[in-house]
FIDO-412440 format. One line per field, with one value per residue: residue number from 1; residue in one letter; x, y, z of N, C-alpha, C in turn. Coordinates in pm, 1 decimal. Example, Ala and Ser with C-alpha at 12.3 -4.5 7.8 and 13.67 -1.06 7.14 Angstrom:
i <- [1/2]
aa <- [a/s]
nx <- [1319.0/1285.0]
ny <- [-569.0/-225.0]
nz <- [780.0/708.0]
cax <- [1230.0/1367.0]
cay <- [-450.0/-106.0]
caz <- [780.0/714.0]
cx <- [1320.0/1290.0]
cy <- [-330.0/3.0]
cz <- [780.0/787.0]
***
This chain:
i <- [1/2/3/4/5/6/7/8/9/10/11/12/13/14/15/16/17/18/19/20/21/22/23/24/25/26/27/28/29/30/31/32/33/34/35/36/37/38/39/40/41/42/43/44/45/46/47/48/49/50/51/52/53/54/55/56/57/58/59/60/61/62/63/64/65/66/67/68/69/70/71/72/73/74/75/76/77/78/79/80/81/82/83/84/85/86/87/88/89/90/91/92/93/94/95/96/97/98/99/100/101/102/103/104/105/106/107/108/109/110/111/112/113/114/115/116/117/118/119/120/121/122/123/124/125/126/127/128/129/130/131/132/133/134/135/136/137/138/139/140/141/142/143/144/145/146/147/148/149/150/151/152/153/154/155/156/157/158/159/160/161/162/163/164/165/166/167/168/169/170/171/172/173/174/175/176/177/178/179/180/181/182/183/184]
aa <- [m/k/t/l/s/i/v/v/p/s/y/n/m/e/k/y/i/e/r/c/l/d/s/f/v/s/e/e/i/m/d/r/i/e/v/l/v/i/n/d/g/s/k/d/s/t/l/q/i/a/k/g/y/e/k/k/y/p/g/t/f/i/a/v/d/k/i/n/g/g/h/g/s/t/i/n/k/g/i/e/l/a/k/g/k/y/f/k/v/v/d/a/d/d/w/v/d/t/n/a/l/i/k/l/v/d/f/l/d/a/c/e/s/e/i/v/v/t/h/f/a/t/v/n/l/v/d/d/k/r/e/e/i/r/f/k/d/v/e/f/e/r/n/y/s/w/s/e/i/v/a/k/k/m/v/l/p/m/h/s/i/t/y/k/t/l/v/l/k/d/n/k/i/r/l/q/e/k/t/f/y/v/d/l]
nx <- [8669.0/8819.2/8716.4/8794.7/9101.2/9379.1/9603.0/9987.7/10167.7/10520.7/10860.3/11161.6/11032.0/11017.2/11014.0/10761.5/10572.9/10532.5/10323.8/10090.7/10054.9/9972.7/9738.2/9542.2/9484.5/9218.3/9056.5/8787.9/8786.4/8975.7/8989.8/8844.9/8974.5/9295.2/9599.2/9820.3/10139.2/10389.8/10642.3/10881.8/11193.1/11371.0/11538.3/11611.4/11472.5/11242.6/11107.3/11141.0/11012.0/10785.0/10736.6/10748.3/10547.0/10341.2/10462.2/10315.2/10065.5/9946.0/9807.5/9637.2/9843.3/10036.1/10410.0/10563.0/10761.0/10978.7/11184.4/11322.5/11035.8/10882.6/10590.5/10333.9/10404.6/10390.1/10181.7/10012.2/10094.0/10029.8/9737.4/9754.0/9758.3/9580.2/9329.8/9042.9/8738.6/8692.5/8910.2/9183.6/9380.2/9640.7/9898.4/10172.9/10298.7/10083.2/9795.0/9462.8/9156.8/9059.4/8842.0/8690.2/8715.1/8633.0/8337.5/8355.2/8442.6/8257.4/7999.1/8115.5/8039.6/7840.6/7766.8/7717.0/7835.8/8056.8/8228.0/8310.1/8305.8/8427.8/8461.6/8734.0/9025.0/9265.3/9559.1/9742.8/10096.9/10256.9/10107.6/9920.0/9658.1/9325.7/9166.6/8859.1/8760.5/8483.6/8309.1/8079.3/7867.2/7829.4/7571.4/7575.0/7583.5/7461.6/7378.2/7580.6/7621.7/7870.3/7890.3/7722.8/7916.6/8130.4/8033.9/7944.6/8136.2/8329.3/8582.6/8805.2/9013.0/9250.8/9238.2/9004.1/8881.0/8721.5/8824.4/8559.0/8744.2/8766.9/8654.3/8903.6/9079.9/8907.9/8867.1/9146.1/9274.7/9511.0/9832.8/10084.4/10408.9/10718.9/10692.8/10650.8/10389.0/10167.9/9962.9/9667.8]
ny <- [8103.3/8440.7/8789.2/9008.7/9100.4/9294.4/9468.7/9618.9/9785.3/9786.0/9947.9/10019.8/10059.5/9999.5/10209.4/10245.8/10065.6/9844.9/10010.8/10024.0/9693.6/9684.2/9798.8/9602.5/9419.2/9223.7/9022.2/8998.5/8989.8/8857.5/8644.8/8630.0/8802.1/8880.9/8988.4/9127.7/9130.9/9316.4/9337.6/9549.5/9478.2/9617.2/9723.7/9744.1/9634.5/9604.2/9329.5/9128.1/9262.5/9226.0/8920.2/8875.2/8875.4/8718.5/8532.9/8520.5/8571.7/8320.9/8244.1/8444.7/8730.2/8773.0/8763.9/8903.0/8866.1/9057.0/9157.5/9492.5/9720.7/9921.5/10119.0/10058.4/9809.2/9620.8/9680.6/9546.6/9285.5/9234.4/9227.1/9008.2/8839.9/8820.1/8676.6/8736.4/8852.2/9101.1/9383.2/9604.0/9869.1/9990.1/10185.7/10124.4/10303.0/10411.8/10391.4/10196.4/10324.0/10063.4/9960.6/10077.1/9919.7/9676.7/9745.3/9801.2/9553.0/9374.6/9480.1/9442.0/9130.0/9092.1/9261.9/9322.4/9493.2/9661.5/9822.8/9985.7/10281.8/10446.9/10679.3/10859.5/10950.5/11175.9/11238.8/11433.0/11422.8/11552.3/11746.4/11550.9/11630.1/11492.8/11480.3/11461.4/11331.9/11379.0/11261.5/11509.6/11468.9/11264.0/11002.1/10770.0/10377.8/10365.6/10274.7/10337.0/10375.2/10401.2/10605.6/10768.2/10842.6/10938.6/11119.8/11301.6/11415.4/11295.9/11249.0/11036.5/10925.1/10673.3/10528.4/10557.9/10346.0/10038.6/9729.4/9511.8/9201.9/9036.7/9183.3/9367.5/9166.7/8990.7/9175.7/9266.9/9460.9/9671.2/9850.5/10108.3/9980.7/10071.1/10319.4/10650.7/10656.2/10896.7/10970.8/11068.5]
nz <- [9263.4/9279.7/9440.8/9386.4/9215.5/9310.9/9185.4/9218.6/9156.9/9209.2/9212.5/9356.9/9602.5/9900.4/10132.9/10126.2/10102.9/10271.3/10414.6/10214.0/10155.8/10420.6/10443.3/10325.7/10459.7/10620.5/10781.3/10702.1/10451.9/10323.0/10208.0/10014.9/9784.2/9601.8/9599.0/9373.9/9402.3/9200.9/9130.9/8967.1/8915.2/9096.6/9266.7/9533.6/9884.4/9812.3/9653.9/9833.5/10048.5/9963.3/9966.5/10175.9/10271.8/10085.5/10178.8/10492.2/10461.9/10216.4/9950.4/9956.5/9888.1/9673.8/9507.2/9259.2/9076.8/8826.1/8495.7/8451.4/8353.8/8304.7/8420.3/8307.7/8225.2/8437.2/8521.5/8279.9/8322.1/8582.6/8488.4/8288.4/8483.9/8678.5/8824.3/8980.7/8963.9/8973.1/8864.4/9008.7/9040.7/9277.5/9341.2/9444.6/9680.5/9805.2/9950.8/10103.1/10260.4/10468.4/10586.3/10411.8/10161.8/10228.3/10200.1/9970.0/9814.3/9954.8/9830.4/9513.3/9507.5/9461.5/9219.6/8883.0/8700.9/8455.2/8504.7/8820.2/8948.1/9256.3/9529.6/9645.9/9830.3/9908.6/10096.5/10242.6/10311.9/10448.9/10641.6/10709.8/10612.4/10530.2/10228.3/10066.0/9748.6/9529.2/9316.1/9130.5/8964.3/8910.8/8992.0/9205.2/9286.6/9004.3/8691.0/8399.7/8073.7/7849.9/7648.7/7807.1/7950.6/7831.4/7687.2/7886.8/7962.8/8168.7/8389.3/8527.9/8779.2/8845.2/9055.3/9149.1/8988.0/8950.2/8754.1/8544.3/8527.2/8297.9/8109.9/8052.3/7964.6/7761.4/7568.7/7480.4/7615.6/7719.9/7891.2/7764.4/7750.6/7902.7/7959.1/8168.1/8453.4/8587.8/8898.0/8874.3]
cax <- [8693.0/8824.7/8594.7/8928.8/9229.6/9433.7/9756.6/10025.2/10316.0/10588.3/11017.3/11167.4/10912.3/11061.7/10943.6/10592.1/10508.5/10436.1/10199.1/10041.2/9987.6/9892.3/9570.2/9471.5/9481.8/9149.0/8988.5/8668.9/8813.4/9144.5/8953.0/8807.9/9106.0/9426.4/9719.7/9923.6/10265.2/10429.1/10808.7/10941.0/11290.4/11360.5/11724.1/11614.8/11435.9/11079.7/11040.5/11193.5/10868.0/10619.8/10804.4/10734.1/10375.8/10326.3/10423.8/10304.3/9891.2/9951.8/9650.2/9623.0/9961.0/10169.9/10450.8/10562.9/10900.1/11024.4/11295.1/11198.4/10953.4/10764.1/10493.2/10242.0/10412.4/10384.9/9992.0/9977.2/10150.7/9883.2/9618.6/9792.7/9791.3/9445.5/9197.4/8941.5/8599.4/8735.6/9021.9/9211.9/9486.1/9684.3/10006.2/10293.0/10279.7/9952.7/9691.8/9375.6/9096.9/9002.2/8683.6/8592.8/8759.7/8540.5/8311.5/8368.5/8438.2/8119.8/7907.5/8143.6/7996.4/7676.8/7811.6/7756.7/7864.1/8165.8/8314.4/8233.6/8324.5/8396.7/8506.1/8837.8/9036.2/9403.4/9651.4/9898.7/10214.1/10327.4/10005.5/9830.9/9532.8/9283.2/9054.8/8715.1/8727.8/8376.8/8249.1/7939.6/7755.3/7775.2/7465.0/7557.8/7488.3/7383.8/7429.2/7562.6/7661.7/7995.3/7865.5/7733.8/8060.3/8201.3/7898.0/7971.0/8308.6/8377.6/8779.0/8786.6/9089.5/9279.6/9226.1/8872.3/8796.0/8720.1/8721.8/8570.6/8869.3/8710.2/8616.5/8998.6/9099.3/8828.0/8940.1/9338.0/9365.2/9674.9/9909.7/10170.5/10534.0/10806.9/10586.0/10614.4/10265.1/10121.5/9859.3/9566.8]
cay <- [8285.9/8553.0/8884.2/9138.5/9095.2/9400.1/9484.9/9673.7/9790.4/9808.9/9994.5/10085.6/10122.2/9997.1/10292.9/10315.5/9917.8/9779.4/10036.3/9990.3/9620.0/9615.3/9805.5/9479.1/9258.7/9257.8/8881.8/8982.4/8981.8/8811.3/8509.9/8722.1/8872.5/8834.0/9116.1/9095.4/9230.9/9342.3/9418.4/9555.2/9496.6/9732.4/9712.9/9803.0/9536.6/9579.1/9196.6/9044.3/9268.7/9158.4/8751.9/8845.4/8934.8/8639.2/8414.6/8529.0/8556.4/8238.3/8272.9/8624.4/8783.6/8655.3/8855.6/8862.7/8931.7/9060.9/9277.0/9621.2/9778.7/10062.7/10118.8/9991.7/9738.4/9584.6/9626.0/9461.9/9129.8/9220.6/9178.9/8850.1/8712.8/8838.2/8566.6/8739.6/8858.8/9223.7/9433.5/9734.1/9887.1/10039.2/10179.7/10093.9/10421.9/10487.9/10274.3/10207.6/10283.5/9905.3/9950.1/10153.5/9823.5/9597.1/9759.1/9781.5/9389.2/9347.5/9559.5/9358.2/8988.5/9117.6/9331.2/9264.3/9608.9/9594.1/9888.1/9999.0/10396.2/10508.3/10817.3/10895.0/11064.3/11229.8/11257.5/11523.6/11337.8/11686.6/11777.6/11453.6/11666.8/11454.9/11544.0/11363.6/11354.5/11329.3/11310.3/11592.7/11447.6/11121.3/10938.5/10643.8/10293.6/10345.0/10255.2/10488.6/10314.9/10425.6/10675.3/10854.1/10876.3/11027.9/11285.0/11380.5/11408.4/11251.9/11221.8/10887.3/10822.6/10540.7/10536.0/10510.9/10267.0/9876.5/9696.7/9383.4/9143.7/8946.0/9300.4/9416.8/9049.5/8968.9/9324.0/9279.2/9613.0/9683.4/9988.7/10115.2/9976.9/10166.7/10463.6/10666.7/10693.5/10971.5/10957.4/11216.1]
caz <- [9196.0/9436.1/9410.2/9344.7/9194.4/9334.0/9129.7/9283.4/9055.2/9262.9/9206.0/9453.7/9726.5/9989.9/10228.3/10130.2/10010.5/10368.4/10489.4/10166.9/10203.2/10536.5/10441.3/10231.1/10543.2/10667.9/10787.6/10640.9/10277.9/10287.6/10152.9/9860.5/9714.8/9585.8/9637.6/9309.6/9425.9/9043.6/9148.1/8829.4/8905.6/9238.1/9300.5/9696.5/9919.0/9795.0/9678.9/9967.4/10186.5/9949.5/9958.9/10333.3/10295.3/10031.8/10321.2/10609.1/10391.7/10099.2/9898.2/9933.7/9875.9/9557.2/9452.3/9122.4/9015.4/8619.9/8476.2/8483.5/8151.3/8341.0/8535.2/8269.7/8254.4/8588.8/8524.2/8205.9/8377.5/8694.5/8397.6/8311.5/8633.2/8783.1/8845.5/9023.2/8882.3/8933.0/8916.5/9067.0/9071.8/9408.7/9388.4/9604.4/9776.6/9840.0/10065.4/10101.3/10394.7/10452.6/10598.9/10203.8/10068.4/10306.8/10188.0/9786.7/9796.8/9960.4/9677.4/9398.3/9544.5/9412.5/9125.5/8735.3/8587.7/8396.3/8561.8/8930.6/9047.2/9381.9/9585.0/9710.6/9953.6/9947.9/10242.0/10248.5/10416.6/10534.0/10769.3/10744.4/10618.0/10466.2/10152.9/9950.5/9641.1/9501.1/9177.7/9195.3/8896.3/8898.2/9053.1/9286.3/9209.9/8894.5/8587.6/8301.1/7924.9/7822.1/7537.3/7869.8/8054.5/7712.0/7715.7/8064.8/7994.1/8321.8/8420.5/8604.9/8820.8/8842.5/9190.5/9144.4/8887.5/8958.1/8616.7/8565.4/8461.5/8209.0/8018.9/8029.1/7889.6/7664.7/7472.6/7520.0/7679.9/7787.1/7896.3/7737.6/7830.3/7879.4/7972.3/8271.8/8433.9/8749.5/8965.8/8735.6]
cx <- [8734.3/8725.2/8681.9/9026.2/9295.9/9583.7/9838.2/10182.2/10423.5/10772.4/11016.2/11102.1/10913.3/10988.2/10803.5/10510.0/10422.7/10294.9/10075.6/9970.9/9897.2/9754.5/9525.3/9433.8/9339.1/9084.6/8854.6/8655.8/8956.9/9099.4/8852.2/8884.6/9224.2/9542.2/9803.8/10057.3/10337.8/10554.1/10846.5/11094.9/11382.7/11521.1/11757.5/11511.7/11288.7/11021.5/11065.1/11037.2/10758.7/10629.8/10741.3/10547.1/10252.0/10320.1/10333.2/10116.6/9926.9/9782.1/9593.4/9734.4/10027.6/10258.1/10508.0/10705.0/10947.0/11068.9/11130.5/11176.3/10907.0/10629.2/10339.7/10277.6/10368.8/10197.2/9944.2/10011.3/10046.7/9758.3/9593.0/9735.4/9645.4/9343.1/9122.5/8836.7/8632.8/8893.6/9085.4/9317.9/9548.8/9826.6/10074.4/10330.7/10216.2/9889.8/9581.7/9293.0/9054.6/8922.4/8647.9/8621.7/8668.0/8401.1/8271.8/8374.7/8277.4/8011.3/7968.6/8101.3/7919.8/7655.0/7791.3/7814.9/8021.5/8258.3/8258.5/8388.4/8303.0/8464.0/8671.4/8866.5/9203.0/9446.3/9774.8/9942.3/10215.7/10240.4/9901.5/9709.6/9481.2/9147.8/9008.4/8731.2/8625.5/8336.8/8089.9/7834.2/7745.1/7647.4/7570.7/7491.4/7366.5/7438.7/7467.7/7671.6/7783.7/7997.7/7803.1/7869.0/8105.9/8098.8/7892.3/8084.0/8385.8/8498.8/8763.4/8937.0/9096.5/9225.3/9035.8/8799.0/8789.3/8682.1/8685.3/8690.8/8847.0/8709.7/8797.8/9102.2/9074.3/8902.5/9092.5/9347.4/9475.6/9733.1/10078.5/10265.1/10645.4/10784.8/10590.0/10460.7/10249.3/10020.0/9816.4/9544.4]
cy <- [8366.7/8668.3/8997.9/9085.3/9278.8/9390.7/9613.9/9708.3/9873.0/9872.6/10080.9/10171.7/10074.8/10077.3/10282.7/10136.8/9892.6/9879.8/10029.1/9852.8/9616.2/9652.6/9744.7/9404.0/9331.6/9029.9/8893.3/8929.2/8955.2/8689.4/8496.9/8805.2/8863.8/8997.3/9021.1/9227.1/9259.9/9409.8/9431.6/9593.4/9571.0/9651.2/9754.6/9702.3/9502.1/9415.9/9139.6/9075.5/9178.9/8997.6/8705.0/8828.0/8768.8/8516.4/8434.8/8525.6/8456.7/8258.0/8362.9/8711.3/8701.9/8765.3/8774.2/8937.1/8957.6/9177.3/9384.9/9685.1/9850.2/10059.4/10038.2/9842.4/9574.1/9583.9/9581.6/9314.8/9141.9/9129.7/9035.3/8805.2/8719.8/8732.1/8570.2/8771.8/9002.2/9232.7/9561.5/9767.5/9986.3/10041.4/10139.1/10187.7/10460.9/10385.6/10299.7/10165.8/10126.5/9879.0/9985.1/9979.3/9712.6/9618.0/9754.6/9614.2/9320.8/9401.2/9466.0/9239.3/9012.9/9192.0/9249.0/9401.9/9583.1/9694.1/10003.4/10181.4/10446.5/10659.0/10790.0/10982.3/11072.7/11259.7/11329.7/11471.3/11465.2/11734.2/11706.3/11475.4/11551.1/11519.6/11478.4/11383.2/11279.4/11336.0/11346.8/11497.0/11349.2/11059.8/10785.6/10543.9/10303.5/10343.1/10280.5/10348.2/10454.2/10525.2/10786.2/10905.1/10970.3/11161.4/11341.3/11447.4/11399.3/11186.2/11139.4/10877.4/10737.0/10485.2/10502.9/10392.5/10118.6/9812.0/9541.1/9312.8/9104.6/9095.1/9337.4/9255.1/9011.0/9094.5/9369.5/9411.7/9609.3/9864.3/9968.9/10094.2/10049.1/10315.2/10517.1/10736.9/10811.6/10969.1/11109.2/11289.7]
cz <- [9342.3/9366.0/9343.2/9375.0/9229.5/9299.0/9215.9/9234.8/9143.2/9211.8/9296.1/9532.9/9820.5/10135.1/10243.0/10137.4/10134.5/10434.6/10357.1/10166.7/10313.4/10508.9/10367.2/10315.4/10710.0/10651.8/10721.1/10514.5/10228.9/10170.8/9983.0/9789.6/9742.7/9576.0/9511.4/9306.9/9295.4/9104.3/8996.0/8824.7/8967.4/9285.4/9481.0/9737.6/9920.9/9769.0/9755.0/10089.1/10140.0/9921.2/10108.5/10377.7/10214.8/10149.3/10406.8/10599.2/10276.0/10069.7/9864.1/9862.6/9732.3/9509.5/9352.9/9099.4/8890.2/8614.2/8423.9/8327.5/8238.4/8369.8/8430.7/8207.0/8342.7/8626.2/8432.3/8255.9/8482.5/8638.9/8395.3/8368.1/8729.4/8711.9/8918.1/8955.4/8897.7/8930.4/8935.0/9071.8/9200.4/9393.2/9489.5/9707.7/9826.6/9923.2/10065.1/10239.9/10374.1/10497.6/10477.6/10144.5/10106.1/10197.1/10016.8/9741.9/9821.4/9819.8/9520.7/9457.4/9432.0/9266.0/8996.3/8668.7/8582.1/8409.6/8668.8/8953.4/9170.6/9381.2/9641.1/9763.4/9896.9/10054.1/10201.5/10342.3/10498.3/10664.3/10784.6/10723.4/10496.8/10308.2/10034.1/9854.0/9573.8/9361.9/9186.5/9105.2/8820.4/9025.0/9090.0/9272.8/9144.8/8779.7/8432.7/8182.1/7884.1/7739.5/7685.1/7939.1/8002.6/7710.8/7831.6/8111.2/8132.7/8301.8/8550.5/8615.6/8822.7/8983.7/9226.1/9101.1/8962.5/8836.2/8657.7/8485.1/8333.4/8067.4/7929.9/7934.8/7805.0/7508.1/7464.6/7555.8/7753.9/7831.8/7803.4/7751.1/7839.5/7916.8/8115.3/8328.7/8627.1/8787.2/8876.7/8888.7]
***
């Protein structure tokens, strides 16, 4: 079983998707991750680019084509197909710090938590300025119960969350389809 399934929801992302997919390429983790590129009926070359990665990196990248159903439907398809112990969403116009991803995968190998929260960064594409987004009220490498998360009124952006895949599957957790989602 792979350690981490990364779902990349994609709709007309030919301008951005290569940077996203390149950020997952590291010999240290490619045997422990699967990258599910879910093409949501793109009209551009998004699917062809994803298929190129699937061909170049078999067993790691998987290109999936589906009829357009909205962002939620791509994540739902990813949940359905995910085979990794953990599940993470990275939008096609985003990318990850490869070294941080290696650390996350190493951590997840020994982890049994249902949800793992990490810091993340945003990058202003105009001036290339990077801003670290940190959670001040969260002790890291500590387990929290769901009631503690609710009591602390933690707002957890999708970029910071990695879920145990079985929690999503066993509880039939799905996103609403035909809905437009934005980064929080």
